[in-house]
C-alpha positions as CSV (number, residue, x, y, z in Angstrom):
1,M,1.7,28.3,-12.8
2,R,2.7,28.7,-16.4
3,I,5.8,26.6,-15.9
4,K,3.7,23.8,-14.2
5,T,1.3,23.9,-17.2
6,L,4.1,23.6,-19.7
7,I,5.6,20.7,-17.7
8,N,2.3,18.8,-17.6
9,S,1.8,19.4,-21.3
10,A,5.3,18.0,-22.0
11,L,4.5,14.9,-19.9
12,I,1.3,14.3,-21.9
13,I,3.1,14.7,-25.2
14,M,5.9,12.4,-24.1
15,T,3.3,9.8,-23.1
16,L,1.7,10.0,-26.5
17,L,5.1,9.8,-28.3
18,I,6.0,6.7,-26.2
19,A,2.7,5.0,-27.0
20,S,2.8,5.8,-30.7
21,A,6.4,4.8,-31.1
22,G,6.0,1.6,-29.3
23,I,8.6,2.4,-26.7
24,I,6.5,1.0,-23.9
25,V,7.8,-2.4,-23.0
26,D,5.4,-5.2,-23.7
27,A,3.5,-6.6,-20.7
28,D,4.6,-9.8,-19.0
29,P,2.5,-12.5,-20.7
30,T,2.2,-14.4,-17.4
31,E,0.8,-11.4,-15.6
32,N,-3.0,-11.4,-14.9
33,P,-4.5,-8.7,-17.1
34,V,-6.2,-5.7,-15.6
35,N,-9.9,-5.4,-16.4
36,V,-11.1,-2.2,-18.0
37,S,-14.9,-2.0,-18.3
38,I,-17.6,0.5,-19.3
39,I,-20.2,1.1,-16.6
40,T,-23.4,2.7,-17.9
41,P,-27.2,2.5,-17.2
42,D,-29.0,-0.3,-19.1
43,I,-31.9,2.0,-20.1
44,V,-32.2,5.8,-20.2
45,E,-35.3,7.7,-21.0
46,M,-35.3,10.4,-23.7
47,E,-34.4,13.9,-22.6
48,N,-32.4,12.6,-19.7
49,N,-28.6,13.0,-19.5
50,F,-26.5,10.2,-18.1
51,D,-22.9,9.5,-17.0
52,L,-20.6,6.7,-18.1
53,T,-17.5,5.6,-16.2
54,I,-14.4,3.7,-17.5
55,N,-13.8,1.4,-14.6
56,I,-10.5,-0.4,-13.9
57,S,-9.8,-3.3,-11.6
58,Y,-6.8,-3.5,-9.3
59,V,-3.7,-2.0,-11.1
60,K,-0.2,-1.6,-9.7
61,D,2.0,1.5,-10.3
62,F,-0.4,2.9,-12.9
63,D,1.1,6.0,-14.7
64,A,-0.7,6.7,-18.0
65,A,-3.4,5.5,-20.4
66,Q,-4.8,6.2,-23.8
67,F,-8.0,4.7,-25.3
68,D,-10.8,5.4,-27.8
69,V,-14.5,5.4,-27.0
70,S,-17.0,5.0,-29.9
71,F,-20.8,5.2,-29.9
72,D,-23.8,5.8,-32.2
73,Q,-23.9,9.6,-32.5
74,T,-27.5,9.5,-33.8
75,I,-28.6,8.0,-30.5
76,I,-26.4,9.7,-27.9
77,N,-23.6,12.3,-27.9
78,I,-20.9,13.4,-25.5
79,T,-21.2,16.7,-23.6
80,G,-18.0,16.4,-21.5
81,V,-15.3,14.2,-19.9
82,T,-14.0,14.6,-16.4
83,A,-11.1,13.1,-14.4
84,G,-11.2,9.6,-12.8
85,K,-10.1,8.3,-9.5
86,I,-8.0,5.3,-8.3
87,N,-7.7,4.4,-4.7
88,N,-9.2,7.7,-3.7
89,T,-6.5,9.5,-5.7
90,N,-7.5,11.7,-8.6
91,V,-6.4,10.6,-12.1
92,P,-5.8,13.8,-14.0
93,L,-7.3,14.1,-17.5
94,G,-4.6,14.7,-20.1
95,G,-7.2,15.7,-22.7
96,W,-9.9,14.3,-25.0
97,S,-11.1,15.1,-28.5
98,F,-13.2,13.7,-31.3
99,I,-11.1,11.7,-33.8
100,D,-14.1,10.7,-35.9
101,A,-17.9,10.9,-36.0
102,G,-19.0,9.1,-32.8
103,K,-15.5,8.4,-31.6
104,I,-13.3,10.2,-29.1
105,R,-9.8,9.6,-27.7
106,I,-9.0,10.1,-24.0
107,I,-5.6,10.5,-22.4
108,V,-4.9,10.4,-18.7
109,N,-1.5,10.9,-17.1
110,I,-0.3,10.7,-13.5
111,P,2.1,13.6,-12.5
112,G,5.5,12.5,-11.1
113,V,7.1,9.1,-11.3
114,S,5.7,7.2,-8.4
115,G,2.5,5.8,-10.1
116,I,-0.8,4.8,-8.4
117,S,-1.9,1.4,-7.2
118,G,-5.5,0.4,-6.5
119,E,-8.8,0.2,-8.3
120,G,-11.4,2.8,-9.5
121,Y,-12.2,4.5,-12.8
122,L,-10.0,6.2,-15.4
123,A,-12.5,8.8,-16.5
124,K,-16.2,9.8,-16.4
125,I,-18.0,10.7,-19.6
126,Q,-21.2,12.8,-19.7
127,F,-23.7,12.0,-22.5
128,K,-27.0,13.5,-23.7
129,T,-29.8,11.5,-25.5
130,I,-30.4,12.3,-29.2
131,S,-33.1,9.9,-30.3
132,P,-34.6,6.5,-29.2
133,G,-32.6,3.4,-30.0
134,T,-29.8,1.2,-28.9
135,S,-26.1,2.3,-29.1
136,N,-23.1,0.1,-28.6
137,I,-20.3,1.8,-26.6
138,N,-16.9,0.3,-27.4
139,L,-13.4,0.7,-26.2
140,S,-10.5,0.3,-28.6
141,D,-6.8,1.0,-29.1
142,G,-6.3,1.0,-25.4
143,I,-2.8,1.3,-23.8
144,L,-2.0,1.2,-20.1
145,G,1.5,2.0,-18.8
146,D,3.2,1.8,-15.4
147,N,5.7,4.2,-13.9
148,L,8.7,2.3,-15.4
149,G,7.4,2.5,-19.0
150,H,6.1,-1.1,-19.0
151,K,2.9,-1.8,-20.8
152,I,0.2,-3.2,-18.4
153,A,-1.7,-6.2,-19.7
154,A,-5.4,-5.3,-19.9
155,E,-8.8,-6.7,-21.1
156,W,-11.1,-4.0,-22.6
157,N,-14.9,-4.7,-22.2
158,N,-17.7,-3.0,-24.1
159,D,-21.3,-2.3,-23.2
160,T,-24.6,-1.2,-24.8
161,I,-27.3,1.3,-23.7
162,Q,-31.0,1.5,-24.6
163,I,-32.5,5.0,-25.1
164,E,-36.2,4.8,-24.8
165,G,-38.5,7.3,-26.3
166,S,-41.8,7.6,-28.1
167,F,-42.8,8.3,-31.6
168,Y,-45.6,10.9,-31.7
169,T,-48.6,11.2,-34.0
170,I,-50.5,14.2,-35.3
171,E,-54.3,14.0,-35.6
172,I,-55.9,16.6,-37.9
173,D,-59.6,17.6,-37.6
174,V,-61.2,19.9,-40.1
175,T,-64.2,22.2,-39.4
176,G,-65.7,23.5,-42.7
177,Q,-64.3,22.7,-46.1
178,G,-60.6,22.4,-46.6
179,S,-57.5,20.2,-45.8
180,V,-54.2,20.3,-44.0
181,I,-50.9,19.3,-45.6
182,L,-48.1,18.1,-43.3
183,N,-44.5,18.5,-44.3
184,P,-43.0,16.0,-43.8
185,D,-46.0,13.8,-44.1
186,K,-45.3,10.8,-41.9
187,L,-47.3,8.4,-39.7
188,T,-45.1,9.1,-36.7
189,Y,-42.5,11.7,-35.7
190,S,-39.5,11.3,-33.4
191,H,-39.0,13.3,-30.3
192,G,-38.0,16.9,-31.1
193,S,-38.7,16.8,-34.8
194,S,-40.4,19.7,-36.6
195,V,-43.5,19.5,-38.8
196,E,-45.0,22.3,-41.0
197,L,-48.8,22.4,-41.2
198,T,-50.4,24.2,-44.2
199,A,-54.2,24.8,-44.2
200,T,-55.8,24.8,-47.7
201,A,-59.4,25.9,-48.1
202,K,-61.8,24.5,-50.8
203,S,-63.4,26.8,-53.3
204,G,-65.8,29.1,-51.6
205,W,-64.2,28.7,-48.2
206,H,-61.2,30.3,-46.5
207,F,-58.9,29.3,-43.6
208,D,-59.7,31.2,-40.4
209,H,-57.7,29.8,-37.4
210,W,-56.2,26.8,-35.6
211,A,-57.7,25.2,-32.5
212,Q,-56.9,22.6,-29.8
213,D,-53.1,21.9,-29.4
214,I,-52.2,25.1,-31.4
215,T,-53.9,28.4,-31.7
216,G,-53.7,31.5,-33.9
217,S,-54.1,32.0,-37.6
218,T,-50.5,31.7,-38.7
219,N,-50.4,29.7,-41.9
220,P,-48.2,27.7,-42.5
221,Y,-47.6,26.8,-38.8
222,I,-44.5,24.9,-37.6
223,I,-44.8,22.6,-34.5
224,T,-42.2,20.7,-32.5
225,M,-43.1,17.1,-31.6
226,D,-42.9,16.3,-27.9
227,I,-46.3,14.7,-27.4
228,N,-49.2,13.3,-29.5
229,K,-51.0,16.3,-31.0
230,T,-54.6,16.9,-32.1
231,I,-55.1,20.0,-34.3
232,N,-58.3,21.4,-35.6
233,A,-58.2,23.6,-38.7
234,I,-61.2,26.0,-38.9
235,F,-62.5,27.0,-42.4
236,I,-65.2,29.6,-43.0
237,Q,-67.5,29.8,-46.0
238,N,-66.9,33.0,-47.9
239,G,-69.6,35.6,-47.2
240,G,-70.8,33.7,-44.1
241,G,-70.3,33.9,-40.4
242,G,-71.6,37.4,-39.7
243,E,-69.7,40.0,-37.8
244,N,-67.9,37.5,-35.6
245,N,-67.0,35.3,-38.5
246,T,-68.5,32.3,-36.8
247,P,-67.7,29.1,-38.7
248,V,-70.5,27.8,-40.9
249,Q,-70.9,24.0,-40.8
250,P,-71.0,22.5,-44.3
251,P,-74.5,21.3,-45.5
252,N,-75.3,17.7,-45.0
253,N,-78.3,17.3,-47.2
254,D,-76.8,14.8,-49.5
255,Q,-76.8,11.5,-47.7
256,D,-74.6,9.9,-50.4
257,K,-71.8,12.4,-49.8
258,V,-69.0,10.4,-48.1
259,I,-65.6,11.4,-46.8
260,A,-62.9,8.8,-46.0
261,N,-61.0,9.5,-42.8
262,A,-58.4,7.0,-41.4
263,S,-56.8,9.4,-38.9
264,Q,-57.4,7.0,-36.0
265,S,-55.3,4.3,-37.6
266,E,-51.9,3.5,-36.2
267,K,-49.1,5.0,-38.3
268,F,-46.2,3.0,-36.8
269,G,-45.8,-0.7,-36.1
270,Y,-43.5,-3.7,-35.7
271,I,-42.9,-6.8,-37.7
272,G,-45.1,-9.7,-36.5
273,L,-47.4,-7.6,-34.3
274,Q,-51.0,-6.6,-35.2
275,I,-51.5,-3.0,-36.3
276,T,-55.0,-1.5,-36.0
277,F,-56.6,0.4,-39.0
278,D,-59.5,2.6,-38.0
279,G,-61.9,4.4,-40.4
280,S,-64.5,5.4,-37.9
281,K,-63.9,9.1,-38.4
282,S,-65.2,8.8,-42.0
283,T,-68.5,10.5,-42.6
284,G,-71.5,10.0,-44.8
285,N,-74.0,7.2,-45.4
286,I,-71.2,4.6,-45.8
287,T,-72.0,1.2,-46.9
288,S,-68.5,-0.4,-47.1
289,Y,-65.0,0.0,-45.9
290,K,-62.2,-1.5,-48.0
291,W,-58.5,-1.4,-47.0
292,D,-55.4,-2.0,-49.2
293,F,-52.5,-2.5,-46.8
294,G,-49.8,-2.0,-49.4
295,D,-48.2,-5.4,-49.2
296,G,-50.6,-7.2,-51.5
297,E,-53.1,-7.9,-48.7
298,T,-56.5,-6.3,-48.3
299,G,-59.2,-6.1,-45.6
300,T,-62.7,-4.8,-44.9
301,G,-64.5,-3.2,-42.0
302,K,-64.7,0.1,-40.3
303,I,-61.9,-1.1,-37.9
304,T,-59.6,-4.0,-38.8
305,T,-56.1,-5.3,-38.1
306,H,-53.2,-6.4,-40.2
307,T,-49.7,-7.9,-39.6
308,Y,-46.7,-7.2,-41.7
309,S,-43.7,-9.5,-42.2
310,L,-41.1,-7.1,-43.6
311,A,-39.7,-3.8,-42.2
312,K,-40.5,-1.0,-44.6
313,K,-42.8,2.0,-45.3
314,Y,-46.2,0.9,-46.7
315,T,-48.8,3.0,-48.5
316,V,-52.3,2.1,-47.2
317,T,-55.5,3.1,-48.9
318,L,-59.0,3.3,-47.3
319,T,-62.0,3.4,-49.7
320,V,-65.4,4.2,-48.2
321,S,-68.5,3.9,-50.4
322,A,-72.1,4.9,-50.4
323,A,-74.9,4.1,-52.8
324,T,-73.8,6.5,-55.5
325,E,-70.2,7.6,-54.7
326,S,-67.1,6.8,-52.8
327,D,-64.0,8.5,-51.3
328,I,-60.5,7.4,-50.5
329,E,-57.8,8.4,-48.1
330,I,-54.2,7.4,-48.7
331,F,-51.6,7.4,-46.0
332,E,-48.3,5.7,-45.0
333,I,-47.4,3.4,-42.2
334,I,-43.8,2.6,-41.1
335,V,-43.1,-0.9,-40.0
336,T,-39.8,-1.7,-38.3
337,S,-38.1,-4.5,-36.4
338,L,-38.7,-4.5,-32.7
339,P,-36.0,-2.7,-30.8
340,N,-33.4,-5.3,-29.8
341,N,-33.3,-6.2,-26.1
342,P,-29.9,-7.7,-25.1
343,P,-30.0,-11.3,-23.7
344,I,-30.4,-11.7,-19.9
345,K,-27.2,-12.3,-18.0
346,P,-26.5,-16.1,-18.1
347,S,-26.7,-18.4,-15.1
348,L,-24.1,-21.1,-14.6
349,T,-24.0,-24.3,-12.5
350,G,-21.0,-26.6,-12.0
351,S,-18.1,-27.4,-9.6
352,K,-16.6,-24.5,-7.7
353,T,-13.6,-26.6,-6.5
354,G,-11.5,-29.3,-8.0
355,T,-8.1,-30.8,-8.9
356,N,-5.9,-30.1,-12.0
357,N,-6.1,-32.4,-15.0
358,V,-9.6,-33.5,-14.1
359,E,-12.6,-32.7,-16.4
360,Y,-15.5,-30.7,-14.9
361,V,-18.9,-30.1,-16.4
362,Y,-20.7,-26.7,-16.5
363,V,-24.2,-25.8,-17.6
364,A,-25.2,-22.3,-18.7
365,V,-28.5,-20.8,-19.9
366,S,-29.9,-17.4,-20.8
367,S,-33.1,-16.0,-22.2
368,D,-34.0,-13.3,-24.6
369,E,-37.1,-11.0,-24.6
370,D,-37.1,-10.9,-28.4
371,N,-37.0,-14.7,-28.6
372,D,-33.7,-14.4,-30.5
373,T,-31.4,-17.4,-30.8
374,L,-28.4,-17.2,-28.5
375,K,-24.8,-18.3,-28.6
376,Y,-22.6,-18.5,-25.5
377,I,-19.0,-17.5,-25.0
378,F,-17.0,-19.2,-22.2
379,D,-13.7,-17.6,-21.1
380,W,-12.1,-20.2,-18.8
381,D,-9.4,-17.8,-17.5
382,D,-6.5,-20.1,-18.6
383,G,-6.1,-18.7,-22.1
384,T,-8.9,-20.8,-23.7
385,I,-12.3,-19.6,-24.9
386,T,-15.2,-21.7,-26.0
387,T,-18.0,-20.4,-28.3
388,T,-21.2,-22.4,-28.9
389,E,-23.5,-22.5,-31.9
390,F,-26.7,-20.4,-31.8
391,L,-29.4,-22.1,-29.8
392,P,-33.0,-21.3,-29.1
393,Q,-33.3,-18.9,-26.2
394,G,-33.8,-20.6,-22.9
395,T,-31.9,-23.7,-24.1
396,E,-29.1,-25.0,-21.8
397,T,-25.6,-25.5,-23.1
398,T,-23.3,-28.0,-21.4
399,Q,-19.5,-27.6,-21.6
400,E,-16.6,-29.5,-20.2
401,H,-13.2,-28.1,-19.2
402,V,-9.9,-29.2,-17.7
403,W,-7.5,-26.9,-15.9
404,N,-3.8,-28.0,-16.0
405,S,-2.5,-26.2,-13.0
406,A,-3.6,-25.1,-9.5
407,G,-5.0,-21.6,-9.2
408,R,-8.0,-19.4,-8.7
409,Y,-9.9,-19.2,-12.0
410,V,-12.8,-16.8,-12.9
411,I,-15.1,-18.3,-15.6
412,K,-16.7,-15.5,-17.6
413,V,-19.9,-16.4,-19.6
414,T,-21.6,-14.1,-22.0
415,A,-24.7,-14.6,-24.2
416,N,-25.0,-13.1,-27.7
417,D,-28.1,-12.7,-29.8
418,N,-26.1,-11.8,-33.0
419,K,-26.7,-8.1,-32.2
420,T,-25.6,-7.4,-28.6
421,N,-24.0,-9.1,-25.7
422,S,-25.5,-9.8,-22.4
423,K,-23.9,-8.7,-19.1
424,T,-21.0,-11.0,-18.2
425,L,-21.4,-13.7,-15.5
426,E,-18.3,-14.3,-13.4
427,Y,-18.0,-17.7,-11.7
428,V,-15.0,-18.5,-9.4
429,V,-13.5,-22.0,-9.5
430,L,-10.7,-23.1,-7.1
431,I,-8.4,-25.8,-8.5
432,D,-6.2,-27.3,-5.8
433,T,-6.7,-23.9,-4.0
434,V,-8.1,-22.7,-0.7
435,I,-9.1,-19.1,0.0
436,V,-7.2,-17.5,3.0
437,G,-9.6,-15.1,4.6
438,E,-9.7,-11.8,2.7
439,I,-5.9,-11.7,2.1
440,G,-5.4,-14.2,-0.7
441,Y,-5.3,-17.9,-1.4
442,M,-3.0,-20.9,-1.2
443,T,-2.3,-23.4,-4.0
444,D,-1.3,-27.1,-3.9
445,N,1.0,-27.0,-6.9
446,D,1.7,-30.7,-7.1
447,A,-1.7,-32.0,-6.0
448,D,-0.2,-33.9,-3.0
449,G,-2.7,-32.6,-0.5
450,I,-0.2,-30.0,0.9
451,Y,-0.4,-26.4,0.0
452,D,2.8,-24.9,-1.3
453,T,2.3,-21.2,-2.3
454,F,0.5,-18.2,-1.0
455,H,-0.9,-15.7,-3.5
456,S,-2.1,-12.2,-3.0
457,K,-2.3,-8.9,-5.0
458,D,1.2,-8.0,-3.7
459,A,3.0,-11.2,-2.9
460,E,3.6,-14.8,-3.9
461,T,5.5,-16.7,-1.2
462,T,6.1,-20.3,0.0
463,V,4.1,-21.5,3.0
464,E,5.0,-24.0,5.7
465,K,2.7,-26.7,7.0
466,Q,2.8,-27.4,10.8
467,T,2.1,-30.7,12.6
468,D,-1.3,-29.4,13.7
469,G,-2.4,-28.9,10.1
470,T,-2.1,-25.1,10.1
471,Y,0.0,-23.2,7.6
472,L,2.5,-20.4,8.3
473,I,2.3,-17.6,5.7
474,D,4.7,-14.7,4.9
475,T,2.2,-12.2,3.5
476,D,4.6,-9.4,2.6
477,E,7.7,-11.2,1.3
478,D,10.0,-10.2,4.2
479,D,11.0,-13.8,4.9
480,V,9.2,-13.7,8.2
481,F,6.0,-15.7,8.8
482,D,3.3,-13.3,10.1
483,K,0.0,-15.2,9.6
484,S,-1.3,-18.7,10.6
485,Y,-4.2,-20.3,8.7
486,N,-6.1,-23.4,9.5
487,P,-7.9,-24.7,6.3
488,A,-10.1,-27.1,8.4
489,T,-11.6,-24.3,10.6
490,M,-10.9,-21.4,8.1
491,E,-9.3,-19.5,11.0
492,L,-6.7,-16.8,10.2
493,T,-4.6,-15.5,13.1
494,E,-1.5,-13.4,13.6
495,Y,1.6,-15.5,14.1
496,V,4.6,-14.7,16.4
497,D,7.7,-17.0,16.2
498,R,8.6,-17.7,19.9
499,E,12.0,-19.2,19.0
500,E,12.9,-16.0,17.2
501,K,11.9,-14.1,20.4
502,S,14.4,-16.1,22.6
503,L,18.1,-15.3,22.7
504,P,20.4,-17.4,20.5
505,Y,22.7,-19.9,22.2
506,D,25.9,-18.2,21.1
507,L,24.7,-14.9,22.5
508,I,23.9,-16.6,25.8
509,L,27.5,-18.0,26.0
510,I,28.9,-14.5,25.3
511,I,26.8,-13.0,28.1
512,I,27.8,-15.7,30.6
513,G,31.5,-15.1,29.7
514,V,31.1,-11.3,30.2
515,I,29.4,-11.8,33.5
516,S,32.2,-14.3,34.6
517,I,34.9,-11.8,33.8
518,I,33.1,-9.0,35.6
519,F,32.7,-11.3,38.7
520,V,36.5,-12.2,38.7
521,C,37.5,-8.6,38.3
522,L,35.2,-7.7,41.2
523,A,36.7,-10.4,43.3
524,I,40.3,-9.3,42.7
525,Y,39.3,-5.7,43.4
526,L,37.7,-6.7,46.7
527,L,40.7,-8.9,47.7
528,K,43.2,-6.1,47.0
529,R,41.1,-3.7,49.0
530,H,41.0,-6.1,51.9
531,L,44.8,-6.5,51.9
532,H,45.3,-2.7,51.6
533,K,43.1,-2.1,54.7
534,S,45.0,-4.8,56.6
535,L,48.4,-3.2,55.8
536,R,47.2,0.3,56.9
537,K,45.9,-1.2,60.2
538,T,49.3,-2.7,60.9
539,V,51.1,0.6,60.3
540,S,48.6,2.4,62.5
541,T,49.2,0.0,65.4
542,S,52.9,0.5,65.1
543,D,52.5,4.2,65.4
544,N,50.6,3.9,68.7
545,I,53.0,1.6,70.6
546,Q,55.7,3.5,72.5
547,K,59.3,2.4,72.0
548,Q,58.3,-0.5,69.8
549,K,61.1,-1.2,67.4
550,T,59.1,-1.0,64.2
551,E,61.8,0.7,62.3
552,I,65.0,-0.8,61.0
553,T,67.9,-0.7,63.4
554,P,71.3,0.8,62.4
555,N,72.9,-2.7,62.4
556,Q,70.2,-3.9,60.0
557,E,70.8,-0.9,57.8
558,N,74.5,-1.6,57.9
559,N,73.7,-5.2,57.0
560,E,71.9,-3.7,54.0
561,G,75.2,-2.2,53.0
562,K,74.0,1.3,53.7
563,P,77.1,3.1,55.3
564,S,76.4,5.8,57.8
565,S,78.6,8.5,59.4
566,Q,79.7,8.3,63.1
567,N,76.9,10.7,64.3
568,K,74.0,9.5,62.0
569,I,72.0,6.4,61.3
570,N,70.1,5.4,58.2
571,V,66.4,4.3,58.6
572,R,63.7,3.0,56.1
573,C,60.1,4.1,55.8
574,P,57.8,1.1,56.3
575,Q,55.3,2.5,53.8
576,C,57.3,3.7,50.7
577,S,60.7,2.1,51.6
578,Q,62.5,5.4,51.3
579,I,65.9,5.4,53.1
580,F,67.1,8.6,54.8
581,S,69.5,9.6,57.6
582,I,68.8,10.9,61.1
583,E,71.0,12.1,64.0
584,K,71.9,9.5,66.6
585,S,70.1,9.9,69.9
586,N,69.3,7.8,72.9
587,E,65.8,9.2,73.0
588,T,62.8,8.1,70.9
589,K,62.2,10.5,68.1
590,I,59.1,11.3,66.0
591,I,60.1,11.5,62.4
592,K,58.2,12.2,59.1
593,C,59.1,10.6,55.8
594,S,60.1,13.2,53.3
595,N,58.8,11.1,50.4
596,C,55.3,10.0,51.4
597,G,54.7,12.1,54.5
598,K,54.2,9.0,56.7
599,T,54.8,9.9,60.5
600,G,56.5,7.4,62.8
601,T,59.0,6.9,65.7
602,A,62.6,5.9,65.7
603,N,64.8,4.7,68.7
604,Y,68.5,4.1,68.7
605,N,69.3,1.6,71.6
């Protein structure tokens, strides 16, 4: 196990060294780039964790990768990174670490030398929410490598995420005579923030306890903001209250005594939207309410509204007056820009098929919830990009484009509101191209109406048009047609070459020649066998006839030049032609050949 760990560590270090030293061979500029994208939820509520994946489109012989991921650490933060998966095969995580605030580097490395082909995701990142807001999530310094050390061409796409959460308020009520100081003293508080409350009694009174959303007598008291809170501070007059220390209500004999209270007013707002100011909690015989909104504007009334044009913190003053006296309350309000909503994914209309060197017109439009102006970015998938000027949201933009060669092109259109990008629209256009089922497409490279080349993820081969309008396709580059496609009916079928299944002419001639030779040999064999049987039959007949002169006579032997003695005669075996001598006799004799064992008769007359 220790050796395996050391080997894996060495492989990762080697990958990093190769990447940093530039040893990876540059990608083929003609190769279609692999798409690497961030996939994340559009909106996440506060206090919810979420996952983000680094997706990758089809890649061939993938072996290693290194890339950086950056984000707004005040909005979200990383809790972990786990391994990815391509084509149902795990992509081991080589390691990850923070290289800067809000920026991590991830390394993945495939063990061995074979590489992985397919699509999936390189890594999965776990995030937690920190505070409401919008965070861009960006990919940078990305490198993909294959198992031969070549750099894989790639496009790296970013994304944004909106963390939604509330700003909370604190409403303070006072029973008796005293006040409550907040630290920090703000109109609104973000989720999870801490606030210190200090109760201060007026002369002749003392603080007794808290009521409503907090209890007890701890003073100061620290609270954590997770909801809007209402807090009552109870003050007791010194010497009053009896045994149970019951709060004594302040006297209300003086009708001109007034207390300003703007606690019901909104403490947070947005530029361009009305904000409500409410002094209805003020007490006394109030004859007028005057408001100073802190931006040079004023207003009147127990409840009124105001709209701010700039994002900043404003100091607001409420003055309430009676016949003989008045009171003021001063508080702050925070005004910000509305949270930015990214533009809606654009829509696009225009030709989906065409011919090279012909101009085609496309119309795109998007909208924006914040009414921001928008610009459009068109990627025509042929190396050219068009960017428009900023236009009012909802305004159509018309663009023309010409493709110079046959192919399958994916137009990518994105809207931008000068803050964030919309999701990207993809629009497929076929130029002198026809889709072949689910296996690829054919291109008419010279625009002559006849398709020339088949393209797939794994192959690029020449096609052959048949007289019936169908095309024969070699899908796996083995120089054998295996599919037949009819563009008119869009029917894709398996193809079997019947001519290739029949025997070649030369082979047929060889087979005929071999059969002929076998036949001749068989005929010769049968003829010889027939002659041999006939000869044996003749010999057998001679053996069975008494006194038939089947053997050679002595005179014949003498004529052969074979001399014999006076009492012997030479004879010849009719089967093996062996010559031997026998005694002369007037009787028929049965003799046996000493050479072949043939038995016969001999007669000397």
